[in-house]
Backbone as a ProteinNet text record, in pm:
[ID]
protein_1_A
[PRIMARY]
MAHPPPAVTEAELAVLELLWTESPRTARQLTELLYPPGTPSDVATVQKLLQRLEAKQLVERDRTQRVHAFAAAVSREAYAGSRLADLAERLSDGSFAPLLLHLVSTRRLTAQELIELRRVLDDAPKTRKGRP
[TERTIARY]
5982.2	6102.3	6070.7	6126.5	6107.1	6169.5	6125.7	6181.3	6332.1	6408.4	6553.7	6581.6	6690.7	6725.8	6760.3	6740.3	6770.2	6919.1	6954.4	7094.8	7128.6	7254.5	7299.1	7413.7	7426.8	7536.7	7662.5	7777.4	7904.3	7894.3	7831.9	7819.6	7728.5	7618.3	7528.7	7597.8	7676.1	7749.6	7849.1	7911.7	8007.2	7936.4	7813.4	7737.2	7703.8	7655.9	7625.6	7748.1	7863.1	7985.9	8011.7	7995	8016.6	7912.2	7788.1	7683.5	7701.3	7759.8	7786.6	7899.4	7993.2	8103.3	8062.8	7971.8	7926.1	7792.1	7694.6	7562.8	7513.8	7429.3	7382.6	7484.3	7466.5	7547.3	7453.3	7495.7	7418.1	7464.7	7383	7423.8	7553.3	7570	7689.7	7811.2	7802.4	7912.3	7949.3	7848.7	7873.7	7941.5	7896.2	7955.8	8102.2	8133	8272.8	8361.9	8309	8387.6	8401	8293.6	8296.3	8356.2	8327.2	8370.5	8429.8	8553.1	8611.9	8596.3	8597.4	8573.8	8438.6	8339.5	8206.8	8137.8	8150.6	8084.8	7933.6	7854.7	7708.3	7666.3	7738.9	7710.2	7735.6	7842.3	7871.3	7761.3	7716.6	7606.4	7481.4	7448.5	7329.6	7341.2	7462.2	7486.2	7458.9	7512.3	7492.7	7347	7281.9	7137.5	7058.3	7094.7	7024.9	7053.5	7178.4	7212.5	7132.7	7122	7045.7	6898.6	6843.1	6702	6682.3	6773.9	6761.9	6769.6	6867.9	6882.9	6761.8	6705	6584.9	6466.6	6453.9	6349.3	6364.7	6490.7	6518.2	6506.4	6472.6	6459.7	6589.4	6700.5	6831	6886.4	6825.2	6866.2	6741.9	6756.8	6650.2	6690.1	6590.3	6613.3	6545.7	6619.8	6561.8	6526.7	6398.9	6352	6316.1	6349.4	6310.3	6389.6	6505.4	6587	6583.5	6629	6633.7	6722.3	6840.4	6929.6	6901.6	6858.6	6824.2	6949	6933.2	7041.6	7003.5	7103.8	7078.6	7153.3	7090	7150.4	7116.5	7203.5	7174.7	7053	6960.7	6842	6867	6977.9	7014.1	7162.6	7203.1	7345.7	7420.5	7550	7632.6	7616.5	7617	7604.4	7470.6	7364.7	7230	7220.2	7272.3	7264.8	7347.7	7470.4	7557.9	7494.6	7442.6	7382.8	7263.4	7178.5	7061.9	7099.2	7203.7	7249.9	7312.3	7389.4	7450.3	7343.1	7239.3	7135.3	7062.1	7041.1	6977.6	7067.1	7197.3	7290.9	7292.3	7295.2	7294.6	7164.9	7053.2	6926.5	6926.7	6981.7	6980.8	7085.8	7200	7307.9	7320.6	7274.7	7302.3	7183.2	7063.6	6940.6	6933.7	6981.7	6974.6	7087.7	7177.4	7286.2	7403.9	7452.2	7569.1	7700.6	7694	7815.2	7901.6	7844.4	7930.3	7995.8	7922.8	7981.1	8095.4	8069.6	8171.9	8294.9	8273.8	8386.2	8468.8	8403	8477.8	8558	8496.8	8567.4	8688.8	8667.3	8776.1	8888.4	8854.2	8958.2	9031.9	8970.5	9036.1	9093.3	9068.7	9116.6	9199.7	9314.6	9399	9333.1	9295.4	9234.1	9341.3	9319.3	9411.5	9390.4	9483.7	9471.1	9342.9	9314.4	9196.8	9067.9	9066.3	8951	8928.9	9037.4	9027.1	8971.3	9016.6	8968	8817.4	8774.7	8633	8550	8600.7	8528.7	8513.7	8618.7	8611.4	8508.6	8510.4	8414.4	8272	8245	8110.2	8069.8	8161	8128.5	8106.2	8187.3	8168.6	8037.1	7993.3	7868.4	7746.9	7764.7	7651	7554.2	7600.4	7501.4	7418.2	7478.5	7407.3	7301.4	7333.4	7238.5	7129.6	7147.1	7047.4	6947.3	6967.3	6873.2	6732.5	6641.6	6502.6	6464.8	6559.7	6530.3	6551	6472.3	6487.9	6617.3
-3977.1	-3897.9	-3751.9	-3667.2	-3521.8	-3470.7	-3351.5	-3290.8	-3272	-3308	-3286.1	-3135.5	-3096.2	-2955.3	-2907.9	-2780.7	-2733.6	-2733	-2771.2	-2763.7	-2620.3	-2587.5	-2453.2	-2460.6	-2355.5	-2346.9	-2304.2	-2311.6	-2265.5	-2115.6	-2036.7	-1896.1	-1868.3	-1943.1	-1926.2	-1970.8	-2077.1	-2124.2	-2018.2	-1948.5	-1841.3	-1732.8	-1699.4	-1598.7	-1653.1	-1777.2	-1837.3	-1840.8	-1876.6	-1881.7	-1746.1	-1639	-1504.9	-1475	-1517.6	-1491.5	-1580.2	-1697.8	-1784.4	-1726.6	-1656	-1598.7	-1468.8	-1395.6	-1270	-1229.4	-1210.3	-1167.4	-1063.1	-972.6	-953.4	-874.4	-883.7	-806.9	-750.7	-640	-579.9	-640.8	-622	-668.2	-599.2	-476	-402.3	-463.5	-493.5	-558.5	-693.2	-770.2	-899.3	-882.2	-783	-759	-720	-633.3	-591.6	-709.8	-806.8	-921.2	-1024.1	-1044.7	-1144.9	-1096.4	-971.4	-913.5	-773.9	-768.1	-639.3	-524.8	-546.8	-431.2	-366.5	-445.5	-391.3	-321.4	-375.1	-317.6	-332.5	-255.6	-273.7	-416.7	-484.8	-624.2	-711.8	-684.4	-758.6	-741.5	-615.9	-585.4	-663.8	-663.2	-735.4	-883.8	-938.1	-1079.3	-1116.4	-1038.9	-1066.9	-1051.6	-951.4	-934.9	-1056.9	-1107.5	-1225.4	-1348.9	-1364.6	-1475.9	-1469.6	-1350	-1330.8	-1363.4	-1322.8	-1353	-1504.5	-1576.1	-1721.4	-1785.7	-1742.4	-1800.3	-1770	-1652.8	-1618.3	-1705.9	-1729.6	-1816	-1960.5	-2002.2	-2138.2	-2141.4	-2027.2	-2012.3	-2040.1	-2006.1	-2022	-1890.2	-1782.7	-1646.2	-1567.1	-1487.8	-1399.1	-1255.5	-1176.6	-1034.9	-949.2	-851.8	-756.3	-631.4	-607.3	-492.6	-373.7	-371.6	-264.5	-136.9	-147.7	-28.4	0.8	119.6	156.3	61.3	30.5	-67.6	-202.1	-296.4	-429.3	-504.3	-580.4	-661.5	-809.3	-894.7	-1035.1	-1117.2	-1228.4	-1322.8	-1463.3	-1554.3	-1695.5	-1740.2	-1810.1	-1859.8	-1997.4	-2057.7	-2190.3	-2190.5	-2259.5	-2266.5	-2354.2	-2337.4	-2420.8	-2568.5	-2596.4	-2732.8	-2793.6	-2717.6	-2770.1	-2796	-2703.9	-2722.8	-2845.1	-2852.6	-2963.6	-3096.8	-3098.8	-3220	-3263.1	-3171.1	-3209.5	-3256.4	-3194.1	-3239.5	-3377.7	-3400.5	-3534.6	-3642.9	-3606.1	-3700	-3737.3	-3638.5	-3664	-3754.5	-3727.6	-3810.2	-3953.6	-3969	-4103.7	-4177.2	-4105.1	-4167.5	-4217.2	-4135	-4170.2	-4275.5	-4276.3	-4365.1	-4490.4	-4486.9	-4602.9	-4631.1	-4616.7	-4653	-4584.3	-4463.3	-4385	-4406.3	-4497.6	-4526.2	-4431.2	-4372.4	-4286.8	-4365.3	-4491.6	-4572.8	-4578.8	-4608.6	-4614.1	-4478.9	-4371.1	-4237.7	-4208	-4234.4	-4206.9	-4296.6	-4423	-4517.7	-4473.4	-4432.7	-4386.5	-4260.5	-4164.7	-4041	-4065.8	-4147.6	-4174.5	-4253.5	-4346.8	-4430.8	-4364.7	-4263.4	-4199.4	-4061.7	-4007.7	-3872.3	-3876.2	-3815.8	-3809.6	-3708.6	-3756.4	-3671	-3613.1	-3490	-3429.2	-3492.9	-3470.6	-3521.7	-3468.7	-3342.4	-3281	-3341	-3366.9	-3428.2	-3571	-3645	-3781.1	-3778.5	-3683.6	-3668.7	-3640	-3546.2	-3510.5	-3626.5	-3700.8	-3817.3	-3923.9	-3948.8	-4046.3	-4003.1	-3872.4	-3820.4	-3839.5	-3807.1	-3823.4	-3971.1	-4058.5	-4201.1	-4257	-4209.8	-4255.3	-4208.7	-4089.3	-4029.8	-4081.3	-4138.8	-4180.8	-4273.9	-4378.6	-4466	-4390.3	-4292.4	-4214.5	-4127.3	-4065	-3972.3	-4046.3	-4171.9	-4244.3	-4319.4	-4321.5	-4392	-4336.5	-4428.9	-4389.5	-4366	-4369.1	-4350.9	-4482.7	-4506.3	-4631.9	-4640.4
-7469.2	-7447.5	-7459.3	-7375.4	-7382.6	-7509.1	-7547.4	-7668.9	-7652.1	-7756.5	-7745.6	-7744.5	-7679.9	-7676.4	-7816.4	-7844.6	-7980	-8006.8	-8127	-8170.1	-8200.4	-8188.6	-8223.2	-8323.2	-8401.2	-8496	-8420.4	-8486.7	-8426.2	-8390	-8476.6	-8452.9	-8332.5	-8322.4	-8208.4	-8079.1	-8088.8	-7971.1	-7924.4	-8015.9	-7980.2	-7900.4	-7939	-7863.8	-7724.6	-7719.9	-7588.9	-7496.9	-7554.3	-7474.3	-7406.6	-7482.2	-7422.6	-7315.2	-7338.7	-7238.3	-7115.1	-7134.2	-7018.5	-6932.2	-6993.5	-6915.5	-6845.9	-6909.6	-6847.8	-6906.6	-6819.1	-6862.6	-6763.5	-6807.9	-6943.7	-7027.2	-7157.2	-7252.2	-7359	-7414.2	-7523.5	-7655.1	-7759.3	-7891.5	-7937.7	-7901.3	-7937.2	-7869	-7740.9	-7667.5	-7731	-7764.3	-7826.7	-7961.6	-8039.2	-8171.1	-8155.2	-8060	-8040.9	-8003.7	-7928.6	-7889	-8000.7	-8076.8	-8180.3	-8311.7	-8345.7	-8474.7	-8445.9	-8403.3	-8365.4	-8465.2	-8597.4	-8681.1	-8657.1	-8621.5	-8589.2	-8703	-8821.8	-8938.8	-8922.8	-9001.2	-8996	-9025	-9113.2	-9142.3	-9019.5	-8945.4	-8822.1	-8717.4	-8704.4	-8610.2	-8649.4	-8777.5	-8826.8	-8800.9	-8819.8	-8797.3	-8651.4	-8559.7	-8416	-8379.3	-8432.9	-8401.8	-8451.7	-8569.1	-8622.8	-8535.8	-8491.2	-8405.3	-8273.6	-8218.7	-8094.7	-8114.6	-8229.3	-8259.6	-8266.1	-8331.4	-8341.8	-8205.9	-8124.5	-7991.4	-7901.4	-7918	-7842	-7887.2	-8016.7	-8068.3	-8018.5	-7996.7	-7943.5	-7790.6	-7732	-7587.6	-7512	-7576.7	-7512.5	-7464.3	-7511.1	-7470.3	-7431.2	-7325.4	-7280.9	-7308.5	-7350.5	-7381.4	-7276.3	-7222.7	-7125.3	-7207.1	-7222.2	-7303.2	-7216.5	-7089.6	-7000.4	-7023.8	-7083.8	-7111.5	-7261.7	-7298.3	-7440.2	-7518.2	-7460	-7521	-7458.6	-7539.7	-7486.9	-7443.8	-7335.7	-7282.9	-7298.7	-7319.2	-7343.2	-7237.9	-7201.8	-7104.8	-7149.1	-7114.6	-7144.1	-7060.3	-7121.9	-7052.6	-6989.8	-7024.2	-6976.2	-6944	-6842.4	-6808.9	-6905.9	-6912.8	-6996.8	-6956.3	-6827.3	-6778.1	-6815.3	-6800.6	-6833.2	-6983.5	-7063.9	-7209.2	-7251.6	-7203.6	-7240	-7191.7	-7071.1	-7018.3	-7099.4	-7142.7	-7217.8	-7358.6	-7419.2	-7551.9	-7541.6	-7432.8	-7413.3	-7387.2	-7310.8	-7282.4	-7414	-7500.9	-7629.3	-7714.8	-7713	-7788.8	-7737.3	-7604.4	-7545.2	-7582.1	-7581.6	-7617.4	-7762.9	-7852.1	-7992.2	-8027.8	-7961.9	-8000.5	-7917.2	-7792.2	-7707	-7614.8	-7667.5	-7594.4	-7458.2	-7450.3	-7326.7	-7228.4	-7255.5	-7162.8	-7188.2	-7077.7	-7086.9	-7085.6	-7042.7	-7025.9	-7153.4	-7271	-7390	-7421.2	-7399.2	-7425	-7328.5	-7200.3	-7098.4	-7118.1	-7144.3	-7164.3	-7284.3	-7390.5	-7508.5	-7476.1	-7410.8	-7379.1	-7287	-7185.5	-7091.1	-7156.9	-7244.9	-7304.5	-7420.2	-7481.2	-7597.5	-7568.3	-7451.2	-7418.1	-7290.4	-7293.1	-7173.2	-7078.7	-6960.9	-6860.3	-6770.4	-6724.5	-6629.7	-6493.5	-6404.9	-6267.6	-6202.2	-6223.8	-6163.3	-6223.5	-6352.8	-6415.2	-6360.1	-6342.1	-6285.2	-6142.4	-6064.2	-5925.7	-5927.7	-6012.8	-6023.4	-6073.5	-6169.8	-6221.7	-6114.3	-6038.6	-5928.4	-5823	-5790.8	-5694	-5740.9	-5868.9	-5922.8	-5922	-5962.1	-5964.7	-5822.9	-5728.7	-5591.2	-5531.8	-5571.4	-5519.6	-5595.3	-5714.4	-5796.8	-5724.8	-5655.3	-5588.3	-5482.8	-5417.2	-5313.7	-5377.2	-5490.4	-5553.1	-5630.6	-5661.9	-5741.9	-5652.7	-5517.9	-5430.6	-5451.8	-5464.2	-5480	-5627	-5717.2	-5860.6	-5932.5	-6036.1	-6110.8	-6183.7
[MASK]
++++++++++++++++++++++++++++++++++++++++++++++++++++++++++++++++++++++++++++++++++++++++++++++++++++++++++++++++++++++++++++++++++++

């Protein structure tokens, strides 16, 4: 099995969420959005979160300018997909079926979500041709 994707804390996820909505952003911009008072402690917290995310290879830093800019190194979809694949591997021998069945049966889906789910399920046999 490939290495599981790195887990993130709630605070790290908050930074990623902002970078997924708009990138690149500076540490100052992220601080203003996450901690509006913007105290020196808030700035240090955001810088530490960015360092951790960069070490996990989830954030890229552009050092070409005096003020560094940060961007997500992985898309929301890719990160969520890899975390779900790891969860399926650990909980249900790699099968997504138990996870999907549980989510669909315990959560009220919107009409748009149902349409999208049906489309994905209908297309699944076509996209799996040639794969085991």
